[in-house]
C-alpha positions, 0 to 999 in steps of 0.5 A: 671784452671787459665792461666799462665801469662807472662808479657813483659817489655822493652822500647817502640819500643823494639818489645814486641808486636811482641815477644808476637805474636811469643811466642803465635804462638810457644805455639799454635803450641804445642796445647796451647790456648793463649790470648794476652792482654795489659794495653793499649787496653782500652786507644786505645779504649778511644782515638778511641772514641774521634776520634784519627785515628787508624793509629796514634796508630799503625804506629811507625812513627806516634805515636810521631807526633801530631794528627791533631786536638789534638795538641798532639801525640798518645803516649802523650795522651795514656801515660797521660790517662794511668798514670796521669788519670788512675793511679794517679786519679783512683788509681795505681791498676785501670788498674790491676783491669781492666786487671784481669776482661778482663782475667776472661772474656777470661777464662769464654768464652774459655779455656786459657792456657797462657795470655801474657800482652805486656806492663808491665811498673810499679813495681806493674804490675810486682808484680801482674804477680809474685803474680799469679805465672807468669813470666816476659820476658824483650824484649831488642833492643840494642841501643834503647832509651826512646821515651819520658821522662814519668813515664811509661818509667822510671822503670827498672823492674826485669825480669826472661827471656831476649829476644834480638831483635838485628837482623831480625824477623826470629832471634827474632822468633827463640829466642821466640821459645826457650823461649816458651819451658821455659814457657811451663816448668814453666807453668807445674810446676805451674799447 
């Protein structure tokens, strides 16, 4: 049995990773096995191998600041590595093929009911989720603007479910719990 795939969209800083964690927590409480993946994880591994300190990748305040010795921010390096190198040089489906391989490895290692992809940013990525009968959840933080002008932040993707991250973490957790009920129902239809 293949897992139900849920892609999360939204601007950088909207709370996609936090929403995925809350959704996973709610589904795990109901006995579902969940895997959280991202297109960016291989980029972070590549940048760590080059010597970029991990805290520049995780601290929201540091993501936009130049990394000492690199004369570029983590965000700039990750976006250009992912888009200009990965998508433009290797092909627009390069990261999709890699993600599919990682999903297959996770499913081979253990039973997985749900896979959350926390950074769906391009139309072909959203289409890939839908082709696998998955769903797209848009996480919105009102008033949040694009962090950088980059192709990975330009696409308004169609979504199936919307979660507003306009209050505190307990409110977001509550909204994710409600959305998890919808995802459970959708996954049952696809089973």
